[in-house]
N, C-alpha and C positions, 0 to 999 in steps of 0.2 A: 256574680260576685262570690268571693271566697270568705270563709270564716278566718278569724285571726290565726287559729291553729293550722288551718290548711295553708295559709300564706307562709307561716314559719316553716312548714313542712317542705315547701318547694324552694325557699329562698336561702335559708341559713346553711352555712357550709363549714363551720368549724369542726374540729375533731369530734366524732360521735354524732354530729347532726345528720339526719337522714339524707338530705341532698348532698351534704359533704361526703358521706360514705359512697354515694353513687359517683360523684365527680372524681373521686380518688381512684376509680377504676380505669381512668382514661389518661392518655398523655396530655400534659398541660404546657402551653407556652410559658416560659419563665423569663426570657430575655431575648433581645436581638443579638445576633452575632456581633454587630457593631459595638455593643456595650462592653465586650471583652477585648476590644482593640486598644492599643496604647501601651504605656509602660507597665501598667498594673492591672492584669486581667482578673480582677476580683469584683464581684457584685453581691451585695445583700439582696435577698429575695424574700418577700412575704407572700405566701400562697395559701389561701383558704385558712387564714388565721394562724399559720405556722411559720416559723422563722428558719431560713436556710441561707447558705452561702454558696454561690456559684463561682467556680474558678477554672482557669486553664493552666496546667503546669508547664514546666520548661519544655517538655516534649510535645506540647500541643494537645494533650489529653484533657477532656472535660471532667470536672468533678462537681457533684451537687450533694452537699452534706448538711446535717443539722448545724445551726449557727452557733450554739453555745458550746464552748470547749468542755469536754468531759472531765477536765481537771477540776476547775472551780468556776466554770460558767462564763468565762470572759467571751467577748464578741469576736468570733473568728472572721467576721467581715473586715476587720482591721489587720488581718494576718499578712504575712510576707510569703511571696512565692520564691522558694529556694529549696535546694537539696531534694528535688523530686516530689514536692508537695506544698502544702499550705502550713506555715508555722505560726503558732499563736505567739503574739508579742509578750504575753504575761510571763510565761516560764519556758517558752521555747518548744513546747510539745509540737510535733510535726505529723501531719496527716496527709496521706496520698489520696488519689481520686477514688479509691475503693473504701476509704474510711479507716484504713489500717494506720495505727500509730507507729511511726517509724523511729521516733526518738523522744526520750524524756530527759533532756540533757542536764537538768538540775539534780537528777537522782545520782546516787553513788555510782562509781565506776563498776561496771559489770551488772548493773540492775537489769532485771528482765521485766520490769513493770510494763514497758511498752508492748510486750507480747500479749498482755491481758487486756489491753485497752482497744476498743473499737468504736469509732464514731459512725453513726448510722449514715450510710451513703445510699443514693438512689440512682436508678438508671437515668441516663441523660443522652440525648442525641441532637444532632444539628441537621435541620432540614430547611432548605430554601430561605436562608437568612434568619431563621428563628431557632432558638435552643428550646427543646421540649424536655420536660422531666416527668417521671412517673413516681408518685409517692404512695401508691396503693399497695395492697398485699398481693402476693402471687406474681405471675408473669403479666407484663403489659400487653395490650392488644397490638396487632400490626397496624401500620399506617396504610390506609386505602390508597390505591394508585390513582388518586385524583390529579387533575392537571397541575395544581400548585406544587405537588410533590414530585412529579416526573418531568416537568419542563426543565430545560437546562438553566443553570444559574444566570446566564446572560439574559434570560427571558423572565426573570422574577425579581421582585423588589419587596422588601419587608419593612414595616414600620409599626409603631404602637402609639397609644395615647392613654392618659389617665382619665377615668371618669369617677366622680365622687358620689357613688351610690351603689346599690346592690346589682350584682351581675345579671340577674334575670330580667329586670326591666330594661337594662341595656341591650340584652340579646333580643328582646321582643320588638325593638324598633325595626329589626331586619325582617320580621314576619308580617310587616304592615305595609303593603304596597300603596295604600291609599294616602298615607300621610305626606308623601312627596308633593302632591298637588297643592298643598298649603304650606307646610313647613319649609319646603325648598322652592317656593315660588319666586320667580324673578319677573319684574314688570317689563323688562326689555330683554331681547335676545341678542347675545353677543355673536361675534364671528366664530362659527364653530371650528374653523381651522386653527384657532388659538386655544383649543380646549384640552390639549395634551396634559395628562395628569390630573384632570379635574372631573369629578363625577357630576352627572346631570348637566353638562355644559356643551356636549358635542351634539352631533346629529344622530337620530335613530338610524340604525342600519337599513340599507335598501331604500334610503330616502335622503332628501336634503333638509328635512324638517327638524329644527332644533328641538331637543328633548325639553328644553324650558318651555317652549310653546305647547308641546303636547300636554305637559303636566298642568300648565296654567289654564288652557282652554277646554280640557277634557278631564274633568275632575271626579267622574263617577265610574271607576273601574269595575268590571265584572270579574270577581276573583274566584278562582277554583283552587282547591287543595287536594293533592293526590298523594297518597302514601307511597313511599319508595323504600328500598332496602336500607338507604342511608338516613331516612327521616321523612321529609316531605318536599314535594315540588309545588310551588305556588305560581299560578299563571294569572296575570292581570291583563284584561283586554279593555282597550278604550276605543270606542267606535269613532271613526274620523269621517270627514266628508268623502264623497265619491265611493262609498261602500268599502273603504279601506279600514283596517284595524291595526291599532298599535298593540304589539304583543311584547310583554315583558315576563320572562321566566326567571324566577329566583328559587333558591333552595335552602332548606334548613337541614343541616347535618347534625344529627344527634351526637353529643348532648348539648353543645353550646357554640355552634358555628353556623354561619350562613355563607352561601356562595351566590354572588350576584353579579350582573353585568356592570362594568364601570363605563365602557364605551364599546364601539364596534370591534375594537382590537384587544381589549383587556377585560379580565374578570377580577373580582376581589373575593378572596377567601378570608373570612374574618371570624376570630374567636373572641369571646368575652370571658375573661379569666378572673375569678374572684381573688382579690388580695385578702379581703376579710368580708364580713357581712355587708359592709357599707362602702366599699371601694372596689374598683376593678380596673383592669387594663383591657383595651381592645388591641389585638394583634392582627395585622392584615398582611396577606401575601398578594401582591398584584402580579398577574400572570398575563404575558403578552402572546398573542397568536400571530403577530406580524414580525416586526424586527425586534432586536434586542431592546430591553428597557433602558431608557436614559436615566440611570440610577442617580447620577449627580443632580440632574434637574428635578427628579421626583423628591429627592431628599431635601433639596433647597426649598422647594415649594412648601413642604410640610414643616420645615424648621422656621418658616415665617410665623407659624401659629404655635408650634410646640417648643417648649424650653427644656433644654437638657440640664441636669442628668436624669430627671425623673419623668420627662415627657409630659409636663403639665401644660395645659392650654393657656396661652397668654390672655385669652378671653374666657372668663369663668364667672362663677357666682359672686366672687369678691369684687368684680368690676362690672356686674350686670351684663356679662357676655358682650360687652361693647355696644349695648343697645343705644340706638340713635333714632329719635322720633322722626326727624326729617328724612332719613333713609327709609324708614318704615312707610312713610307716606308716598315716596317716589320711586324706590328702587327694589327693595326686597320686602317680602311679606312679614318677616320677623323684625327687621331693622337691626339685625345682628351680623351684618357683613355678608360676604359672598362665599365663605367657606362652609359647606354644609355640615362639617363636623361640629361647628359651633352650634348650629341649629339643633342637631341631634343631641348634643350635650345638654343644652338648655332644656329640651323636652324631657330627657331622661332624668336629669338631676332635679328638675322642678317637681317631680313626683314624690320627692323626699328620699332620705337615705335608704329606706326600704319602702317601696310603694305599698300603701294601705289598700289592698285589693278588696277589703270589705266595703269600700265606697265606690267602686267602679261599676259601670254599666256598659257592657260590651255590645257592639253592633254587628251587623252582617259582615262588614269588612274585617272584623277581628277573628274570622273563622280559622286562620292559621295559628293564632295565639291559643285559641281554644283547643285545637287539635294537639298542639305541642304540649300544653299543660297536662292534657290527659295522658299523653305518652310519657311525660316526665313522672307523673304520679305512679303510673304502672311500673316504670323502671325502678323508682325508689322503693316501692313496696316489694318488688321482686328481689332487689338487693338486700333488703332487711331480712328476707326469708331465705337468703342464700342462693337465689336463683340467677337467671341470666338477665341481660339487658341489651338493647340495640347497639350495634357497631363494636361489640367486643369480638373482633374478628381475628382469625388466624392468618399466618403468612400465606397459606394456600388460598384463603378467601380474599386476600387483599387485591389480587390481580383481577378479581371479578368486578371491581369498582373502577369506573372511569368518569371523566367529566368533573362534576355533573354539569349538564348543559345549562348555560346561563346566557340568555338572549334578550336584547332590547332592539326591536325593529318594527317595521311597518310592512304588513303583508299586502299583496295585491288583491284587488277585489275578486271575490269568489274562491280564494284559497282558504282551506281549513286552517285555523290557527295552529293546531297541533302539527299538521303537516308542515306548516311554514317554519315553526321553530326547529323541528327535527331536520328539515332540509337546510336551514340556515346554519345550524350547528355543524352538520356534516360538511357543508361547503367551506366553512371557516377552517375546519380541521384538515381537509384535503389541501387547502392552500398554505398550510403551516407545516414546515419541515418536521419539527419534533412531534407534532400531533398526528400527522399523516402516517408516521412510522409505526404508530401503535393503535390504529383504528380498530375498534371492536364495536359490537352492538352496545347501545346505551345500557348501563347497569342499573339495577334497582327498579326496573319497570314493573 
């Protein structure tokens, strides 16, 4: 367990907060590309307790600037896209994507006031359906050449969802391979051929055994945590009959993402991005190693649960996450429906707006969480001292990262689990056009 001071040290993210200073050194997802489609490409964004406005000008250029107009503080999120920038409706001051003030039309003819006005603007890029911004000091790090960033647009799909609690407890669910055997337990196995777009509903690779059965019947995984250049690799082994082993390889990418298998054909790269100390968004990129992603189907599946424009779950703490006692007795372990996002949201939010880690008692299966917190503390302390931190990589270093391998499968009797997941990852890449074209040795070993 941690002290209250230690808990604040790793959870609070506002300007000046230690963890906030660290996270500002990294690119942060701030919106889906979809959110800027339509007649008015302007979105308010709250990130780590600060207010911004994201917009796309008439030329298609992205801008990410402070939200309060430098004239008299009006809300630029209500601005108009016109004349090469975003215009404040209060007095017509106009700002381009670089934060330059182009016009102050209410001023006298010939006024040069606009030349002395600068709204702070931040680097912003579009990657795989997500818009990332950098609000820290100095130059931002490069993007590692992970699968989610190098796969063609046809083979990726991005989505997000709101979680009403601190970012760290949301992230830590992805470092916990053991919870799936209970939180995501289903009492009956569905037809795995109908599992497209659904996590923990298909068959494990190299078998016809439903993942739901694996999780339900074999609930004591042997978990190992191995440090890598990008963070950690977690391997969970479940012993099956006939000397077989279920092998699940997931990854923690510092400082706030994980990469996990969704199915035999897709992986999920997911970030947990602080809105403030007590709210966050998850952003995910689904990456396919087979055919193009059916984006329309994936989006429709998720919009059954998430409501626009703020991507709020229709099942939440205000309606008890849809809890039904009859369902809990006969169909699902939680009684909260068949979408595992609801299960995760309940588990995360039920810990409180900021989990009180002075009261927790970690077990053996929490070794990934322990390892990550130690790395997080070291990185925060280094940042406060003006030092380095993991994954602050250069463009030259970016190409040294690939994958990371994320496998969920069943190895044959007598095969070493490490050998199995390495061979399974290689076979999947060789069979995939875009991945085969860039095969390298696994990074970060």
